[in-house]
C-alpha positions in Angstrom: 23.3 -8.7 9.6 20.7 -10.5 7.2 22.0 -12.5 5.1 21.0 -12.2 1.1 21.5 -15.1 -1.2 21.4 -14.3 -4.8 22.4 -16.0 -8.0 25.2 -14.6 -10.7 26.9 -15.5 -13.2 31.0 -14.4 -13.6 30.0 -11.9 -16.3 27.4 -10.8 -14.5 29.4 -10.3 -11.5 32.0 -8.6 -13.0 29.1 -6.6 -14.5 28.0 -5.4 -11.1 31.9 -4.5 -10.4 32.3 -2.3 -12.5 29.6 -0.2 -11.8 31.1 0.3 -8.7 32.6 3.6 -7.2 36.0 4.2 -6.3 34.8 4.4 -3.1 32.6 1.5 -3.2 36.0 -0.4 -4.1 38.0 0.6 -1.7 35.0 -0.7 0.5 34.7 -3.7 -0.8 39.0 -4.0 -0.9 38.7 -3.9 2.7 35.9 -5.9 3.7 38.2 -8.7 1.4 41.2 -8.3 3.2 41.4 -8.2 7.2 45.0 -7.2 7.3 44.7 -4.1 5.6 41.4 -3.6 6.9 43.7 -4.0 10.2 46.6 -2.2 9.4 44.8 1.1 8.9 43.4 0.6 11.7 46.8 0.8 13.5 47.6 3.4 11.5 44.5 5.6 12.7 45.3 4.8 15.9 48.6 5.7 16.0 48.6 9.3 14.3 45.8 9.8 16.6 48.1 9.2 19.6 51.2 11.4 17.6 48.4 14.3 17.4 47.3 14.2 21.3 51.4 14.3 21.9 51.6 17.1 19.5 53.9 15.2 17.3 52.1 16.1 13.8 52.9 18.7 11.6 51.5 22.5 11.1 49.8 23.2 8.4 52.3 25.5 7.0 55.1 22.7 7.6 53.2 20.3 5.8 52.6 22.4 3.0 55.8 24.7 2.8 57.1 22.4 0.2 54.3 22.9 -2.1 
């Protein structure tokens, strides 16, 4: 990945962070927390395995209590 360097003071950094969308903030959080990213990868893997084994709820079961 190419390296990019810019100079920002704290106020400029805060303004840039405030301008991020919720999705961009979520991505930033994942990039800053490798343990969280790994946990999500493990959950995704487990969910795919459960789906393959037919151990997930149907839509009807999932939404029947609403």
